[in-house]
N, C-alpha and C positions, 0 to 999 in steps of 0.2 A: 082511396089514402089523400089527405087533406093538407099539403106542407108545402111552404111558399119560402121563396129566397131573395132577399133583396139587398143588389149588387152595389156598394157606393163608392163615389170618389171625391176627394175633396174639392171641387170646385165643378162636379156635373151634378146633375139631377141623378136621382136613383134608378135603378131597373132593376123590375119585377120577373123570376124565371119561376118556373114549372117544375119540381125537384121532382128526379125518377127515384133516387133513391139516397138515404142517409144515415149518418150514425150519430148520436148525439149521446153527451155523457156529462155527471159530475158529480160529485161525490163531497161529502164532509171534510175531508183532509187534503185536496187538490183546490188551491184559490180561483180557480175558474172553469167556467164551462167549454168542453171540445166539440167540434163540428166537423165531419165530413159529408161531402154535399156532392151529387151529381144532376146537374140540371140541365135543360133543353135552352140550349145557347141560339136560340129562333132567331135573337138582335143583336146587332152587334153590343160587345162587352169591352166599357172603357178600360182604353189604356192604361188608366193611370187606377181603377179601382183597387182599391185596398182595403175595406172593409165589408162586415155583412152581418144583415138584419135577417132573424130565423122562424120562423112560425110555424107550429104544429095544431092541427085541429083549431085555430084561432087561438091559441097561447103561445105568446111570445117570450121564446125561452133564452134566444143566445144572440148576443151580441158583440161582435169582437173585429180584432185584426183578421186580415187574410195572410197566413202564412204561405201557403204555396196556391198556385194557381194554373188551371191546364185547361186547354180551348183543343178537342179533336175532333176533327171531319173524317167522318168514314158514309160511305155511301149515301151521299147527299144530303149527311144527318150529323147537325153539329150541336156539341154538347160538352160543358164545362166541369170541371172537375174542381173543387177546391177543400183545403182545409185550414181551421180558422180557432185562435182563440179568445176567450174571452178577456175584455180589455183589463181586468185584473191579476191578468197573467203577468204584467209588467211590473207587477210586487216583488215578482221573483228575480229580475233583472235590476233594478235600480239597490244601488249601494248606497248607503248612509254614510257621511263621515264619522270614522272609529271615534272613540270617547263616550264620555258621561254624560247623560240626558237626564235633565233633574225634573219634575213635576211634571213628565210627558203622559198626556191621556193619549187612546185612540183617536179622539178629533183632532189633537195637536200633530199626531203622525200621519195623517193619510189627508189634511186640510193646508198643513204649512212647507211637508217636503215632498216635490215631486208629484204634486196634482195631476191625476190621470183622466181624461175625456171619459165622459160616460158612465162616472163611477160614483156612486153616494154610499154611503155608511151609515152605520146606526149612530145613535146621539152617546156617547159613552165618554164624559167628561171627567170620574174619577181618575186622578193620575197616580204616577207613580216615576220611579228613576228605572231606565234602562242603562247597561253597559252596551256598548255596540263596539266588536272586535271586526280585526279585520275585514274585506271580505262581505261582513255581514248585510243582507238583504233588507229592504224595508220591509216584507212580510217577515222576515224573521224578529224585528221590532215588535209587528202586529203581534205576533206569536206572542211573544215574550210578555207583553203589557196586558194583552188578555188572560194569560195564564195568572200572573200574578194579583192582578185585580179582580178578575172574576172566578181563576179555577176551571177558565174552561180552554177551548179551542176554536178560533175565527172559523167563520165559513162562509160562503156563496151563497146569496138567495136570490130570486130572481136573474136577470141578466147579471149583474154587476155592484150588486149592493152587499158590501162586509157587514157581517153580523157577528156578534157575540152571542147573545142571547136569543132566547126563542122569541120569533117575531109575534106579533099581536092578531096580526093578519095571516098566520098560522092555520091551516083549514083539518079538516077530518075527515078521510076516504075510508068505507066501509067495503070488504070483499069480501066472495063467496070462494067455499072449496070448488062449486060448480063452473064457476068462472075465469079458475084458473087455466093454461096449459102447463105451468110447469112448478115446481116449488121443493127448496132446498135447502141446505145448511152449508157451512164451511168452516175451515181453522185455517190460520195459516201462522205458521209459530216462528218463521224465519226470522223475525226480527228481535224475538222475546229475549230479556236477558236474566241472569239467575242474580247475578252479585254486581252489586254498583259502590264504589269507593270515590269518594272525593279528597286530597287533600285538606290543610287545614292550613293557615296560616305559617307558619312553620313549615312547610313544604311537606308534611307527615300526613301517612294512612292510618286510618283506625277510627279518629271520631266522627267521622260521617260517611256512613255505609247503608246500606238500605239492601234488600233481598226479598224477591219477587217469588211468592209461592206460587203463582200458578205456571211459572215457568220452571217450578221444583216440580211441577206433580204430571208434567211433561217432557219430563226427565231434558232439560234443558239445562246447562251449567255453564255456560257463557260467563263471563266477569268482562267488567271494565273499569280501569283505573283512569282517571283522570284530574288534573291541575284546576286550582279551586278557581271556582266559575264564579266572578267577578258582577257578575248579573245578578246575583242572590247572597250579595255579602251581609245583608242583614236577617237573612234567612236561610242559611248555609243548607239545611235539610232539605230546603225546596227544589235547590239542583237537582239534587238526588231524584226525587219525585217526580219533577217536570219531565227528567230523561226516561226514566222507568213509566210514565203517562205516554209519551211520543212511541217508545219503542213498542207497546202494545198499541196503539191505535189500529182499530177494525181488525183485529187478528180474531174474532169473532164474527160470523156473521149468519143472517139466515137472510134468503128473495125468493121472489116468485115472479112470473108472468103471467101476461093477461092480452088479449087483443084489444087495438088501440090504447088511446092516450087521452087521459081525465083533467091534465094540471095539475099534476104531484109535484111539492117542489121539497128541497132540504127544510126537514124538522118540522114538516108537515106532520100526520099521525095517518098510519095506515092500522087499519083495525079489522084484525080476523079472528071471528067469535068472540068470545070476552079478551081477546087479549091485545090491545091497544100498543103500538109500538112506535117512534120514531123514526120516518124515513131518515136514512142519511148516504141514499145512492139514487140516482135515477138513470138508466141505459134505455134509450128508443132508439129502436131499428124501422126502417120504413124501405116498400119498395112497390111492384105492381101490386103484390098481392094482399099489402096492406101494413099496418103500425104494427108492432109488438114493445112493448115496455115490460122492463124488468125492474123491479122496487126493491131495494136492499135496507135492512136494517141490521146495522152493527153493535155491537155490544163490547165495550172496553171500559179503560178508567178514564176517560173522558164522555162517554155515552153510556149508564144506565140506563136499561131498558128494563 
């Protein structure tokens, strides 16, 4: 296994440690990377340590805050245990001031409202308006603009780069059946909704409705009624389409595992035989026995495979 972690503190040089075991995950619908790592604490760890950088097979895949940090001494051996989330996780915790924001672009929202360290983003200058409700986060605003302007859901590429469209540097990886440890499919219908209804300006239901055939086909008959969504005043039917797409995120998925890690990232292409699909999740685990990577490829209304 080739994995290293660099523990950093605000006013001290970084310290690099050998990793004993780890779990790393990222997926298209979680706006940050996650890392849990156990490492040899052979040298003193700075008491002010608050950041972690992580590499697997030479690939820099995580850069984030340390959420929890534990040092254990046993039998003359010291090991550290950390959990960490990528810096973009703060988008879920920063709230925007409620109100109407006109002529707002993704560039404006990420550059002018609570800039985050080590975070970059795709150049998305096309603007729209957003309406911010009480308690809405900066990520809610990013998701809203991405849907209204591009009809897509934003995702994290690299360590902390917010993307909406497919990156021009996206790669294609080819896999063989012989090289796979496992392969499978899964479905999750727990969030599917069959019938949506939104109030109109007169607070009446009936003018804005949507039915989801995939929910009906799976014997899901959930219904949702909600008030007029002021984020979509100029295109009220979009409020229903947005909720329907959000409810169906990742509901169908195929996956496979293999030994090692080749550097795959979100919205690279996985080619199996003559069937190319976008990668929408990456899960890497490692220990003394080696590294195993799971590649996931979901299919829904945001990601059409």
